[in-house]
N, C-alpha and C positions, 0 to 999 in steps of 0.2 A: 387131071386132064392130060398132063404131059406123059404120065405112065400109060394111059390108054392110047394116046397118039403113037407111042413108041412100040406097043406090044399088042394092040387090038388085033384079034384074029390069029395070034401066034402064041407061043409059050414063053413064060418068064419065070425066073427064080426069085427067091426072097432077096438075094444079093442084087438082082436087077432092080427090084423095087427100092432097095436101100440106096443104090447109086442114083436113081431118079430123084428120090427124096432129098438126098444130099445136094444134088445139082440145083434143085428148086429152092432149097433153103439157103444155099450159098456157103455151106460149111460141111465138112465130113461128119456124118451122123453114125459112123461105125460104133462109137461109144454107146449110143442109145440102142442100136440093134443088138450089140453084143450082150448088154445086160437085160434088156426088156423083151427081146425076141428070142435070141439064142440061149440066153442064160435062164436059170431058175429063180423062183422067188420074187418078192416084191418088197419095197421099203415100208417101214413103220416109223412114224415121226412122233417125237415128244418135244414140245416147245415151252420155253419159259421166257418171260420178257419183263422189261422195265421201261418206263417213260421218264425222260429227263430233259430239262432245258439248260442249255449252255450258251452264255452270251446272247440270250434272246432267241436262239434257234432250238426248236424241239427235235429230239431224237428218240428213236426206238432202239433200245438195247435188246437184242434177240439171241437166245441160245437155241439152236436146232440140233436135235440129237436123233440119230437113227437107232431104233431099238430092236430091229430084227436080229435074231441070234444065229440063224442057220446060214446066212448069206453075207457076203462082204458089203461094204458101203456102196450105195448107188450114187451115180452122178445125175443131177437133175436140177433144172431151174424151178424154183418153188415160189408160187405166188403167195403173198401174205397180205390179207386185207386188214388194214389198221383202222379201227373205229375210234371216233372222238365225239365230243359233245357237239361239234359243228358238222359232222358228216363222216365220211370214210374215204380212204384212198387205198389203192393196191400197189404194193412195191414187190419187186422180184429179186430174190437172192439166188446165187449160184451155190448149190450144195454138192460137195464132192468128197466129203469125209464123214466119219462116224459122228463126230461132234464138232460143230463150228459156231462161232459167234459173229454177229453182225451189228454194226451201228449205222442206222439209216435215218437221214433227215426226214422229218414228217411235218405236216402243216400245223398240227395242233396236238396237245397232249393226248396220248393214247388212253382209251378206256378199256379196250379189249382188242384181241386179234383173232383172225381165222386163218388157219393154214390150208392152202389149196382149196379155197371155197368152192370152186366149180368142179372139183374132183378130176382135174386134168391128169393127175398121176394115179396109176393103179397102186393102191396102198392096202396094207392089211390092218393098219390102225393109225389113228391120229389122236394124241392125248395131250393134256396140259400138265405142266409141272412147275415147281418154283424155279425162279431164275437163279442161276449160279454164275458168279462173276468169272469173266474170262480175261483175255488180253486187252489192254488199252489200245486205242488207235488214235491217230492224229485226225481231229475233226475240222480244225480251222488253222490257218497260218497267214501271217503277214510278214513279208510278201507272200502272195499266193503263188502256187505253181504257175510258171510261165509269165508272171507279171513283168512289165517293162516300165522303167522309170525314165522320165525326161532328163536331159543333161542337167546336172547340178541338183537334182531332186531325189537322189538316192536315199534309202531309208536310214535313219539314225539308230533305229532299233528294229529287231525282228521278234515276232511272237509265235509261239507254237502252243496250241490249245489241244488238250487230250480229252478223251471221252469220259474220263473219271480221274479221281485223285491218283497221282503217281509218286513214286520215289525216283528222284532224278538228280544228277550232278552235272557239273560243267563238262565232264568227260564224255557225256552222252551226245554232245553236239560238235559237229565239224563244219565250219564255214570255209569254203574254198573259193578264191577269186582268180582273176587273171594273173596275179602275181604269186599265187599259191595260198597256203592256209592263212586265214585271217583270225587274229586273236579276238575273242569275245568274252565278256563277263556274262554270267548267267544268274538270274534271280527267278525263283519259282513261287507262285501264289497258289496255295492249295485250295483256296476258296473258289477260284475261277478255273482251276486245272491248267493254268497257263504259265509257260516259261518265257521270260523276256531275255533276249540276247542283245547285248550292247557292244558293238564293235569299238575297238580302241580309238578309231578315227573315222573320218568320212570315207565312204566306199568309192574308189575311183571307177571310171567307166569300164565296162566289161561284163561278162557273164559270170554268174555266181551259182554255186551248188551248195545247198544246205543238207547235211546228213544228220538224221536223228537215229542214233544207234538203238538196237533192240535190247540194250542193257537197261533201258527205262522199264520199270516194272510197276504194276498196279499196287497201290497201297493196301487194298483190301485183301488181295489173294497172292501177292508177289508173283504174278504172271507176267512174262516178258511181252514187250510191244509187238503188235501185229502191224508192221509198218509199210509193207509193199504198196507202192503207188503205181497204178497201171500206166499213166502218162505223166511224167514229171514236168511237162510243159503245159498242162491243161488244168485250169482252176477247178473244173468239175470233177477232178480225180479224187478229191477228198469227200468223205473220210477215206483214210488209208485202210489197207488190210485185205487179206484173202480168206479170213475165217479162222485162222489158227495162230498161236504165238510164233514169234521169231520172224525176222526180216526187218532190215533198216528201212526207214522212210527217207527218200532222197528226191529232191525237186530242185528246179532251177529258176532263176530270175535274172533280169538284165538291167544294168544301168547304162543308158546311152551316153556317148561322149559328145562334147560340144560341137564336133565337126560332123556329127551324124545327121543325116537327112531323114525325112519321114520314111517309115517302113524299112529301116535298115538296122542291122545289128552292129556290135562294136567293131566288127572286122571290115565294115564297109568304108571306103574312102570317098571323099567328096568328088563330084564329077569334074572331069578335066574340061576346061573352057577352051574352045577354039578361037583363034584370032577373029574369025568372022562374027563371033558373039558380041564383039565390041563395035 
């Protein structure tokens, strides 16, 4: 409708249409037009998957591979229908490389998947193949990204849970607080894929940053962590990752001070009282 309103009764180019589409969508769609309108070829997908439950939460492990040979990798959001005994749900992954791995929370154990069920994407083939292990990601954490603790209620331990069994040491973790690096002991439980970090003492008020280095590797394939977190202050940012190995996982949490009032951070000072308040 916007395109028609702008150009009805006149002439328009493909670039004109691209600009209208981008404006309506709210983001630049040049990448889509470059590969799907001006460029040749189309993607072909091969998918392999596993279903796993970690600490009571079900996840889909997905490997999505572009198998076309004559053209480079296509960038595309890809819908994945996940079937289970209790029904189905559709999740969307952002695919922009030849081979990428995803770990997606799902409502129930998966029994099958369908890639691009409604054929929104012009493809030359969609096939299934065996799942091949990829990089681990961080699926759960306590404190969660962005979590705030009341005065005197800071965590005595921190936990980091991965999407699969990993090989990890204390050197893979860096906790930084308002006074600088915080010494922590690290214990890893391979049955729950969880590392537990124990600070040497109680955590004083302030903002903290926890970094999990991409030197963490999967035990099955020795592939390094896919750790990028889109928003380190948002609990919904987990699982981590952008589809390929490498990239530290970094997020923040806050321990409020005793003088902190509601909805303030550690830098906020108490309000100044005027004599008239008395």
